[in-house]
C-alpha positions as CSV (number, residue, x, y, z in Angstrom):
1,M,4.3,28.0,26.6
2,S,1.3,29.0,24.3
3,L,-2.3,29.2,25.2
4,G,-3.7,25.6,25.3
5,Y,-5.9,23.5,23.0
6,D,-8.3,20.7,23.7
7,C,-6.7,18.5,21.1
8,I,-3.3,18.6,19.3
9,I,-3.0,16.4,16.2
10,I,0.5,15.7,14.9
11,G,0.2,15.1,11.1
12,G,-2.2,16.4,8.5
13,G,-2.6,13.3,6.5
14,A,-5.6,11.0,6.1
15,A,-5.8,9.9,9.7
16,G,-5.0,13.3,11.1
17,M,-7.5,15.2,9.1
18,M,-10.3,12.7,9.8
19,A,-9.5,12.9,13.5
20,A,-9.6,16.7,13.4
21,C,-13.0,16.6,11.7
22,A,-14.3,14.2,14.4
23,A,-12.9,16.1,17.3
24,A,-13.8,19.6,16.1
25,G,-17.2,18.3,15.1
26,M,-17.8,17.6,18.8
27,G,-16.8,21.1,19.8
28,R,-13.2,20.5,20.7
29,K,-10.7,23.3,20.2
30,T,-8.4,21.4,17.7
31,V,-5.1,22.2,16.0
32,I,-3.2,20.2,13.4
33,F,0.6,20.5,13.3
34,E,1.8,19.8,9.8
35,R,5.4,20.2,8.8
36,N,4.7,20.3,5.0
37,D,3.5,23.4,3.2
38,R,0.1,21.8,2.6
39,L,-2.1,19.1,4.1
40,G,-2.5,15.6,2.6
41,K,0.7,15.5,0.7
42,K,1.0,11.7,0.5
43,L,-2.8,11.4,0.0
44,R,-2.5,13.4,-3.2
45,I,-0.3,10.8,-4.8
46,T,-2.0,7.6,-3.6
47,G,-3.4,5.3,-6.3
48,K,-1.2,7.0,-8.9
49,G,-3.0,10.2,-8.2
50,R,-6.5,8.6,-8.3
51,C,-6.9,7.8,-4.6
52,N,-8.4,4.4,-3.8
53,V,-10.5,5.9,-0.9
54,T,-11.8,2.6,0.6
55,N,-13.1,-0.8,-0.3
56,F,-16.9,-1.2,-0.5
57,C,-17.1,-4.4,1.6
58,D,-18.3,-5.5,5.0
59,V,-16.2,-5.6,8.2
60,E,-15.5,-9.4,7.8
61,E,-14.0,-8.8,4.4
62,L,-12.0,-5.9,5.8
63,M,-10.6,-8.1,8.5
64,N,-9.6,-10.7,5.9
65,N,-7.5,-8.1,4.1
66,I,-5.5,-6.9,7.1
67,P,-2.7,-9.4,7.6
68,V,-1.3,-7.8,10.7
69,N,-3.2,-7.3,14.0
70,N,-6.7,-7.2,12.3
71,R,-8.6,-7.8,15.6
72,F,-7.2,-4.6,17.0
73,L,-9.1,-2.7,14.3
74,Y,-12.5,-4.2,14.8
75,S,-13.9,-1.4,17.0
76,S,-12.5,1.3,14.7
77,F,-14.1,-0.4,11.6
78,S,-17.4,-0.6,13.5
79,N,-17.1,3.1,14.4
80,F,-16.4,4.2,10.9
81,S,-17.1,1.7,8.2
82,P,-16.4,1.8,4.4
83,K,-20.0,3.1,4.0
84,D,-19.3,5.8,6.5
85,V,-16.2,6.8,4.6
86,M,-18.2,6.9,1.3
87,D,-21.0,8.9,2.9
88,F,-18.5,11.4,4.3
89,F,-17.0,12.2,1.0
90,E,-20.2,12.2,-1.1
91,E,-21.8,14.5,1.5
92,S,-18.7,16.7,1.1
93,G,-19.3,17.0,-2.6
94,V,-17.1,14.3,-4.0
95,P,-19.1,11.7,-6.1
96,L,-17.6,8.2,-5.8
97,K,-17.5,5.1,-8.0
98,V,-16.9,1.4,-7.3
99,E,-14.5,-0.5,-9.6
100,R,-13.1,-4.0,-9.9
101,G,-12.5,-5.7,-6.6
102,N,-14.9,-3.2,-4.8
103,R,-12.2,-0.5,-5.0
104,V,-13.7,2.9,-4.4
105,F,-12.4,6.0,-6.3
106,P,-13.6,9.6,-6.8
107,V,-15.6,9.8,-10.1
108,S,-13.1,12.5,-11.2
109,D,-10.1,10.1,-10.7
110,K,-8.4,13.0,-8.8
111,A,-6.9,12.4,-5.3
112,A,-6.8,16.2,-5.0
113,D,-10.6,16.2,-4.7
114,I,-10.4,13.9,-1.6
115,V,-7.8,16.2,0.0
116,S,-9.9,19.3,-0.8
117,A,-13.0,17.8,0.8
118,L,-11.1,17.1,4.0
119,E,-9.5,20.5,3.9
120,R,-12.9,22.2,3.5
121,K,-14.3,20.2,6.4
122,V,-11.4,21.0,8.6
123,N,-11.6,24.7,7.8
124,S,-15.4,24.9,8.3
125,L,-15.0,23.4,11.8
126,G,-12.4,26.0,12.7
127,V,-9.4,23.7,13.1
128,K,-6.2,25.7,13.3
129,I,-3.2,24.6,11.1
130,I,0.3,25.3,12.5
131,R,3.2,24.7,10.1
132,E,5.8,23.5,12.5
133,R,7.6,20.2,13.1
134,V,6.8,18.5,16.4
135,T,9.9,17.0,18.0
136,G,8.3,15.5,21.1
137,V,5.4,15.4,23.5
138,I,5.2,16.8,27.0
139,I,4.4,14.2,29.7
140,D,3.8,15.2,33.3
141,D,3.3,12.4,35.9
142,G,2.1,9.9,33.2
143,V,-0.2,12.4,31.5
144,C,0.4,13.9,28.0
145,C,-0.2,17.6,28.2
146,G,1.3,19.1,25.1
147,V,3.9,19.1,22.4
148,V,7.3,20.6,21.7
149,T,8.1,21.9,18.2
150,E,11.3,23.3,16.7
151,K,10.0,26.8,17.7
152,A,7.8,26.6,20.8
153,R,5.9,24.5,23.4
154,Y,2.1,24.1,23.2
155,N,-0.1,22.7,25.9
156,S,-3.2,20.6,25.3
157,Q,-5.6,18.2,27.1
158,T,-4.9,15.5,24.5
159,V,-2.4,14.7,21.8
160,L,-2.8,12.4,18.7
161,V,0.2,11.1,16.8
162,A,-0.8,10.6,13.2
163,T,2.5,11.1,11.4
164,G,2.4,8.1,9.1
165,G,5.3,5.7,8.6
166,V,8.5,6.0,6.6
167,S,7.3,5.3,3.1
168,Y,7.4,8.2,0.6
169,P,9.8,10.3,2.8
170,L,9.5,13.2,0.4
171,T,5.9,13.7,1.6
172,G,7.1,14.1,5.2
173,S,6.8,10.5,6.4
174,T,10.2,10.3,8.0
175,G,9.5,8.3,11.1
176,D,9.0,11.2,13.5
177,G,6.0,9.4,15.1
178,Y,8.2,6.4,16.0
179,K,10.7,8.6,17.8
180,I,7.9,10.4,19.7
181,A,6.3,7.1,20.7
182,R,9.6,5.5,21.7
183,E,10.4,8.5,23.9
184,A,7.0,8.2,25.5
185,G,7.8,4.6,26.5
186,H,6.2,2.7,23.6
187,T,7.6,-0.4,21.8
188,I,8.2,0.0,18.1
189,T,8.0,-3.3,16.2
190,D,10.3,-4.0,13.2
191,I,9.8,-1.5,10.4
192,V,9.7,-3.1,7.0
193,P,8.3,-2.1,3.6
194,S,4.9,-3.4,2.5
195,L,3.3,-2.8,-0.9
196,V,6.7,-2.4,-2.4
197,P,8.5,-3.3,-5.7
198,L,10.6,-6.5,-5.6
199,E,14.2,-7.2,-6.7
200,I,14.7,-10.3,-8.8
201,S,17.8,-12.5,-8.8
202,E,17.7,-13.4,-12.4
203,G,19.6,-10.9,-14.5
204,F,17.2,-10.4,-17.4
205,C,15.0,-7.7,-15.7
206,A,17.2,-4.8,-16.9
207,R,16.6,-5.9,-20.5
208,L,12.8,-5.9,-19.8
209,E,12.8,-2.5,-18.0
210,G,9.6,-0.6,-18.8
211,L,7.7,-3.6,-20.2
212,A,4.1,-3.7,-18.8
213,L,2.2,-7.0,-18.9
214,K,-1.6,-7.0,-18.7
215,N,-4.1,-9.8,-18.2
216,I,-1.5,-12.2,-16.7
217,S,-1.7,-14.3,-13.6
218,L,1.0,-13.9,-10.9
219,T,1.5,-16.5,-8.2
220,L,3.7,-16.0,-5.2
221,Y,5.4,-19.1,-3.6
222,D,7.1,-19.5,-0.2
223,G,9.3,-22.4,-1.1
224,N,6.8,-24.8,-2.6
225,K,3.8,-23.3,-0.8
226,R,1.5,-21.1,-2.8
227,V,0.9,-17.9,-0.9
228,F,-1.0,-15.7,-3.3
229,S,-2.4,-15.8,-6.8
230,E,-4.2,-13.1,-8.8
231,L,-5.0,-12.0,-12.4
232,G,-4.0,-8.4,-13.3
233,E,-1.0,-6.4,-14.5
234,M,2.6,-5.8,-13.6
235,S,5.7,-4.3,-15.1
236,F,9.5,-4.8,-15.1
237,T,12.1,-2.4,-13.6
238,F,15.8,-2.3,-14.0
239,S,16.3,-4.5,-10.9
240,G,13.0,-6.4,-10.7
241,V,9.2,-6.1,-10.9
242,T,6.5,-3.7,-9.8
243,G,2.8,-2.9,-10.5
244,P,-0.4,-3.8,-8.8
245,L,0.1,-7.6,-8.7
246,V,3.6,-7.3,-7.4
247,L,2.7,-4.7,-4.7
248,T,-0.1,-6.9,-3.5
249,A,2.2,-10.0,-3.5
250,S,4.9,-8.1,-1.6
251,S,2.5,-7.6,1.3
252,R,2.2,-11.4,1.7
253,I,6.0,-11.6,2.3
254,R,6.2,-11.4,6.1
255,K,10.0,-12.2,6.5
256,M,12.3,-11.5,3.6
257,V,15.0,-14.1,3.0
258,P,16.8,-14.0,-0.3
259,G,15.8,-16.9,-2.5
260,R,13.0,-18.1,-0.1
261,Y,10.2,-16.6,-2.2
262,S,9.5,-16.9,-5.9
263,I,7.1,-15.6,-8.5
264,S,5.4,-17.6,-11.2
265,L,3.8,-15.8,-14.2
266,D,1.2,-17.4,-16.3
267,L,1.6,-15.3,-19.5
268,K,-1.4,-16.8,-21.1
269,P,-4.0,-17.5,-18.3
270,G,-6.9,-17.6,-20.7
271,L,-5.5,-20.7,-22.4
272,S,-5.1,-24.2,-21.0
273,E,-1.8,-25.9,-21.8
274,E,-3.5,-27.9,-24.5
275,K,-5.1,-24.9,-26.2
276,L,-1.8,-22.9,-25.9
277,D,0.0,-25.8,-27.6
278,K,-2.5,-25.8,-30.4
279,R,-2.1,-22.0,-30.8
280,I,1.7,-22.4,-31.0
281,Q,1.3,-25.2,-33.6
282,R,-0.9,-22.9,-35.7
283,D,1.6,-20.1,-35.5
284,F,4.5,-22.4,-36.4
285,S,2.6,-23.8,-39.4
286,E,2.0,-20.3,-40.7
287,M,5.7,-19.6,-40.3
288,A,7.2,-22.7,-41.7
289,G,10.9,-22.0,-42.5
290,V,11.1,-19.1,-40.0
291,E,13.7,-19.3,-37.2
292,F,12.4,-19.8,-33.7
293,R,13.6,-16.4,-32.5
294,N,11.3,-14.7,-35.0
295,S,8.3,-17.0,-34.5
296,L,6.7,-15.6,-31.3
297,V,5.8,-12.1,-32.6
298,K,2.0,-12.9,-32.4
299,L,2.3,-14.5,-29.0
300,L,4.5,-12.2,-26.9
301,P,5.7,-8.6,-26.5
302,S,8.9,-8.1,-28.5
303,K,11.0,-7.3,-25.5
304,L,10.1,-10.6,-23.8
305,I,10.8,-12.8,-26.8
306,P,14.6,-13.1,-26.5
307,I,14.2,-13.9,-22.8
308,V,11.7,-16.7,-23.5
309,V,13.8,-18.0,-26.4
310,S,16.9,-18.1,-24.1
311,R,15.0,-19.9,-21.3
312,S,13.2,-22.4,-23.5
313,G,16.2,-24.5,-24.2
314,I,15.5,-24.3,-28.0
315,R,18.3,-22.9,-30.1
316,A,17.3,-19.5,-31.4
317,D,18.2,-20.3,-35.0
318,T,16.1,-23.6,-35.1
319,V,13.6,-23.5,-37.9
320,V,10.1,-23.9,-36.4
321,N,9.1,-26.9,-38.4
322,Q,12.1,-28.7,-36.9
323,I,11.0,-28.1,-33.3
324,T,10.0,-31.3,-31.6
325,K,6.8,-32.0,-29.7
326,L,8.8,-32.4,-26.5
327,Q,10.5,-29.0,-27.1
328,R,7.1,-27.4,-27.8
329,T,5.7,-29.0,-24.6
330,E,8.5,-27.4,-22.6
331,L,7.8,-24.0,-24.2
332,V,4.2,-24.2,-23.2
333,K,5.2,-25.0,-19.6
334,L,7.6,-22.0,-19.6
335,L,4.8,-19.7,-20.8
336,K,2.4,-21.0,-18.2
337,N,5.0,-21.0,-15.4
338,F,7.6,-18.2,-16.0
339,R,9.5,-18.3,-12.7
340,M,11.5,-15.6,-11.0
341,T,13.4,-15.7,-7.7
342,I,12.9,-12.8,-5.2
343,E,16.1,-11.4,-3.9
344,D,14.8,-8.6,-1.8
345,F,12.3,-5.7,-1.2
346,R,13.2,-2.4,-2.9
347,P,14.2,0.2,-0.3
348,I,11.5,1.3,2.2
349,D,11.3,4.8,0.7
350,E,9.8,3.2,-2.4
351,A,7.1,1.4,-0.4
352,I,3.5,2.6,-0.5
353,V,2.9,1.4,3.1
354,T,5.1,0.8,6.1
355,S,4.6,-2.5,8.0
356,G,5.4,-2.4,11.7
357,G,5.1,0.5,14.1
358,V,3.7,1.3,17.5
359,C,2.9,-2.0,19.3
360,V,-0.9,-2.3,19.4
361,K,-0.8,-4.2,22.7
362,E,0.0,-0.9,24.3
363,I,-3.0,0.9,22.7
364,N,-6.6,0.7,23.7
365,P,-8.4,-0.5,20.5
366,K,-11.7,1.1,21.5
367,T,-10.3,4.6,21.8
368,M,-6.8,4.6,20.2
369,E,-5.4,6.0,23.5
370,S,-2.1,4.8,24.9
371,K,-2.2,2.4,27.8
372,L,1.1,3.8,29.0
373,V,0.4,7.6,28.9
374,S,-2.9,9.1,29.6
375,G,-4.1,11.6,26.9
376,L,-1.7,10.3,24.2
377,F,-3.4,8.8,21.2
378,F,-2.2,7.1,17.9
379,A,-3.8,6.6,14.6
380,G,-3.0,5.5,11.0
381,E,0.2,4.1,9.6
382,V,2.3,4.9,12.7
383,L,0.5,1.9,14.3
384,D,1.6,-1.7,13.7
385,V,-1.2,-2.5,11.3
386,D,-1.3,-2.6,7.5
387,G,-3.6,-4.0,4.8
388,Y,-3.4,-5.3,1.3
389,T,-4.0,-3.1,-1.8
390,G,-7.5,-2.2,-2.6
391,G,-8.3,0.7,-0.4
392,F,-7.8,-1.1,2.9
393,N,-4.9,1.0,4.2
394,L,-6.8,4.3,3.7
395,Q,-9.8,2.7,5.4
396,I,-7.5,1.9,8.4
397,A,-6.3,5.5,8.4
398,F,-9.8,7.0,8.3
399,S,-11.3,4.5,10.8
400,T,-8.5,4.8,13.4
401,G,-8.4,8.6,12.9
402,Y,-12.1,8.9,13.4
403,T,-12.0,6.7,16.5
404,A,-9.2,8.7,18.0
405,G,-11.0,11.9,17.1
406,I,-14.2,11.1,18.9
407,N,-12.2,10.1,22.0
408,L,-9.7,12.9,22.1
């Protein structure tokens, strides 16, 4: 058994480092156990390496963007708001900017700058970093008093589990926190991917692989019920679809059933059906004598044209001046409502965020301390809370980490 610490934090990600800053800032002797060779490994790749730090909005808007257990987070958001997060990083030498949808990024567009700021703060406060994998916590008579690693035992007055979920396992998020929590008596809710690419039933996606669509509108349907709709960008993969619109839509799917959900793309959201019909008529008049399969070059990306032609019901070799008004009307409807059936999520290791985790009914929302084991705390993605895209998940990590840190 080693000499003791005031606080042991398992995991050197967003929640763990913020908790360490808060605890050490209050004079607590704090150590972070991180199994990776460097801190913030997953944080370095968030937002395609740009790091969407938070969303510059009020608490009410935050709550509206947390589909699972948002009330549990109210105290944490009050303790450490988006403005607090922004102030923390700007005071740490990282200028920030606000983009579309109130998304906040470092001016440099470098996630590494966010990690470096946290590392500098952690180091300046004297937080010790131990590169060992924690395999369990030590509980004596209902009180957590340390951890066990692959090499030794360490005692501590308090322990925080901030290990993340199981998304991006190459960054070290392999579900260790769930095992630790379960062995301590906690309930783990179903673990499913959130913010994840989707697999599509229709077989044409492989032919569209790599095609990116910008300024389109995507609508998600649960049966006939519209669940989500937004303007933005997406792209096709070998087995389905991905990109910002798709990832956001995926987080609205709470229970995956093949064929239950579908996506509708409006490929020309800036044009009404009437205006799009006139546009097509104009193109056709300029291409009199051209076959239909060669007539959409001004309207659509080349990869998409054969798929649209096939789905339109119009013979590919039909000369455009022989296309009827009814056929043209159906073509317009197809372009405004290009439907795809969702077969499944992609595997959880491709997800940005894990949905599910430590049951929040067993955690004190004001402190992040376990209601079952005194001195044991949880923060970040290991908890059964997750948000939509736009900086909300990192805000959860920072807020719960800070709240745990000041209470450790």
